N, C-alpha and C positions, 0 to 999 in steps of 0.2 A: 460642571464640565471637567472632564479629566485632564490631567497634565498633557497627555498625548494630543488631544484635540486642541488645546490651547496653543501648543507648540506648532501644530499643523497650520492653524489659521493665522497665527501671528507671523510665523516664518514665511509662508507663501505670500501673505499680504505685504510683508516688508520687501520681498523680492519683486513683486508686481509693482509696488509703489516706486521702487528704485528704477525699474525699466520705464515707468511713466515719466519720471524726472529726466532720464536720459533722452527720451523722445521729445521732451518739451522744447529742446533747443532746435529741433528740426523746423524748417520753414513750412513744412506741410502738416504741422501738429494740429490735430482737431480734438477738442475736449470730449465731444461725444464719443468719438472713436477710441480715445484713450481710456475712458470709463469702461467701454465694452471690452477692451483688451484686459483691463484690470479684473473685471468679473470673469472673463473667459479664462484667465490664468488660474484663478481659484477653482473654477469648475472642472478643469482638466488635470491640474497637477496634484490637488488634494486627493481625488479618487485614484489617480495613478499610484501614488506612494502608499495610499491606504490599502490598495489591492496587493502591493508587494508585502506590506506588513502582515496581511492576513495569510499570505502564502508562507511567510517566515514563521508565523505562529503555528500554522498547521503542521509544518515539518520540524518544528522545534529548533530552528537555526540559531535562535538567540541563546540556546543552552550549550552550543558547541564550543570547543576550544578554539582559540584564535587561528591555529593552522588549518583546521578542518573548515572553519567558517570562511577563511580567505578563499578557498577553492570554490566556494559557492557564490560569494559576493562579487568576485571579479567578473564572471560572465553575467551575473544579474545586473551589475551596473551597465554593462554593454547593452543588454536588452532594454533596460530602462532608458538609456541614452537614445536608442533607436526609437523607442516609443515616444520619448520627448520630442524627437525630430519630427515624427509624423504628426503628432498632435499639435505642436507649436506652429509648424509650417501651415498645416491645414487651417488652424484658427486664424493666423495672420493673413493668409491669402484670401480666405472667404470674407473676413471682415473688411478688408481693403476693397475687395471686388464689389461688395454690396454697399458699403457706406462711404468710401473715399472717392470724391469727385475726380474724374479724369483718369482713374486707374484703369489701364488696359493691358498690362503685362500678361503674357501668356502663362498658362499653368506650368508647362515644362520649363520654360525659361526662368521663371521665378524660383522654382525648386532647385534648378542647377546653380543659381546665383547664391542661394542661402543655405543649402544643405549642410555644407561642412561647418560653417560657423554655428549653426543651430545645434548640430550633432555634438560638437566639442563643448558648447555651453551646457548641453544636456548631460554629458559625461561628468563635467565638473559638479554641476548641481546635484545630480543623483549620487555621486560619490560622497559629497558632503552630507547629504541627507542620510544615506546608509550608514556612514561612519558615525554620525551623531546618534542615530537610532541604536546601533549596537554598543556605542560607547556608553549611552545611558543605561542600557541593560547590564553591561559589565560593571558599571559603577554601582547599580542597585544590588547586583550579586555580591559585590565586595562589602557593601554596607550591611546586607542581610547576614553575610558570613560573620562579620564583626559582631553584630547584635547577637547572633546565636552563640558565638564563642563567649561573649560577655555573659549571656544568660547561663551557659553551662558553668562558667567560672564562679558566678554568684551561687549557683546550686551547690557546687563543690565546696565553696567557702562556707556556706551555711551548714552543710553536712559535717565538715571538719570542725566547725565551731560547736555544733551540738555534740559531737563525739568528745571534744575536750571537756565540755560541761558535764557530760555523763561520767567521764573519768574523775572529775574533781570531787563530786559529791561522795562517792565511796571512800576516796582518800581522806576527806575531811571527817567522815563518820568513823572510819577506822582509828584515826588518831584520837578522836574524842572518846571512843569506847576504851581505848588503852588507858586514858586518864581515869575513867570510872573504874576500870578493873583494879587499878592501883589503890583505889579508895575502899573497895569492898570489905577488906579485912581490917584496914587501919581505922577507918571512920565510916561506919555504915550510914549514919545520919547524913553525913556530907555526900555519901554516894547517892542517897535518895534524892537530895537536892540537885546533884549533878545530873541524875537521870531526867528530872523535870526540865532542867535547862536544855539538855540534849534533845528532849522531845520538842521543845519550842524551836530549837535550831533546825531540827529535821523538818518540822512543819513549815517554817519560813523558807528553807531551802527548796522543798518540794514545790511550794507555790510559785517560786521564782525561777524554777529550772528552765522553763520555756521562755523566759523573759531575757531579752538581750541586755537591757539596762534596768537598774533600779536607782532610786534616789540615794544621795549620799546619806541622808538621814536614816533611811532604812538599812543601809549597809553598816552604819555606825551602831545602830541598835543591835544588829547581828554580832558585831565585834564586841559590844558590851556584854552580851550574853555569853559569848565565847570566853572573854576574859574572866567573867565571874565563874565559869566552869573551871577554868585553869587555876583561878585563885583558890578554889576549894582544894585543889591538888597541891599547889605550891605554898599556900598560906603566906607567911611573911616574906618568903623568898621572892615573890612576884609583886612588883610595884609598877604602876602605870601612870603615865602623864599624857593628856590629850589636849592639843592646841588646834582649834579649828575655827575658822571664820564662819559665824552663824549664817552669813549671807549666802554661803555656798551649800547650805543643807539641801536645797532643792535641785542642785546639779546632779547629773546622771553619771553613774560609774558602772563597770561590769560587776555582776554579782560575785561575791566572795573575793573581790580583788584586794581590798584593804585587809580583809580577814586572812588572806593567804600570807601577806607580809607579816602580820602579827603572829600567825601560827609558826612561820619560819623563824621569827625572832625568838619565840619561846623555846622551840625545839632545839635550835642550835646556839642559843644564847643562855637563857635562864636555866634550862634543864642541864646544861653542861657545867654549871658553876654551883658549888656547894652553898655559897652565900647568896645566890640569885642575883637580882639586879633590877634596874629600872628600864621599862619599855617606854620610849617616847614616840608618840604619834603626832605628826604635824601635817595639817591639811590647809593649803592656801592657794592663792592665785599668783601666777607669775607669767608675764608676757602673753596674757590671754589664754593661758592653759591652767588646768587644775593640777596641782602638785601634791602628791601624797608621799610622805616619808615616814618610815618606821626605823627607829634606832634602838639597838640592843647592845648590851655588854658582850665582849668576846672577841675572838680573832676570826678572820675570814678563812674558810677552808673550802676545798673543792666540793665536799659533801653539802655544804651550806648553799652553794651556788647552782648545783646541778640536780637538786631534788625535783620530784614530780610536781610539787606545788608551784615553784618558781618557773619551771619549764612550761607548765601549763599556762601560767599567767603571761609569760612572754609571747607565747603563740597566740593567745586570745587577743592580746593588745595589737599584735602585728596583723592578725586577720581583720580586726574591726577597724583599726585606725591607720594601718600602714606606717608610712614614715612620719605621720603626724604625732605618733606616740613614741615614747622612749622609756627604757627601763635600765637601771643599773644598780648593782650592789657593790659597795666599796668598803675598805677599811678606813673609817673616818679618822681615827687616831689610834694610838697604841691600845686603847681599851674598848673602843666602840666600833660597831659595824652599822652601816646605814644602807637601807634599801629604798629606792625612790622610783616612782614612775610619774611621767607627765602625759596627760591626755588633753585633747581639745575640750573646752568648756561646752557642755551641751545643756 
């Protein structure tokens, strides 16, 4: 049974039962007649309001703006109130005439005594029914509008996220090719190894490009290949340290998120220093969140904070996690820069 019919039956049954309770205090109360009144109420008021509903649906009144709808429902309530008067008075008079012992009031006199009270009651009831009916439709329209808006927002979010991922892969490949280019003349053997590593990195990246999350274990394997590739280029200048809780290896992160921090640390830290330095990668849990931190030697500059890689990472974190994620890059001390992001544990 639809919600409409449930409301029709329950609503009019409640009204009819209330009228039965009111009449129960009358000294002329008759159970058999009260039951007939109850059934009669359902048999006339449900079809009456259902007829109005069909008219409203036929002419599309439920789709109108409030001002245009008001012009139609005011006279409609008056008509419904008059119909309520005719049907109610006819039902009451005929049932009393047929089944109430000693009832002898004339047709005209009975109508004159009760017409105003029944008509005003009909106006009130029909106004309540009509307002409830259109109120439900307007609420449904608002809910549907919110759902559609949310659906479009999700589609836009996914499109933006995919666009960011598409930007990130060429950026990563371009930097890696630059590293190989520097090795071609100086160390051909190392360049060949670097090409093998880059091939593995490209394969991994292509397989995960349509994946929103990958495991931390997979991400760190990618970071390991990338560090080996850069180690061929920088040799003794690049040293690395990784501290990670093994229990977190199955947790999920955005693809190339840790790698982006490492890449930024090498580009703006190691590559800028003749003596190179140490890249420290720390991954742990704090207050129910996964914390990834990459520290490198150097001083913080605008170029280091506004590059494509970090901008891309910030936007991906924001799109995927909203306020539940955070990212910051700071000058930790006079010699080191630290980049850190927090995301929910997944």
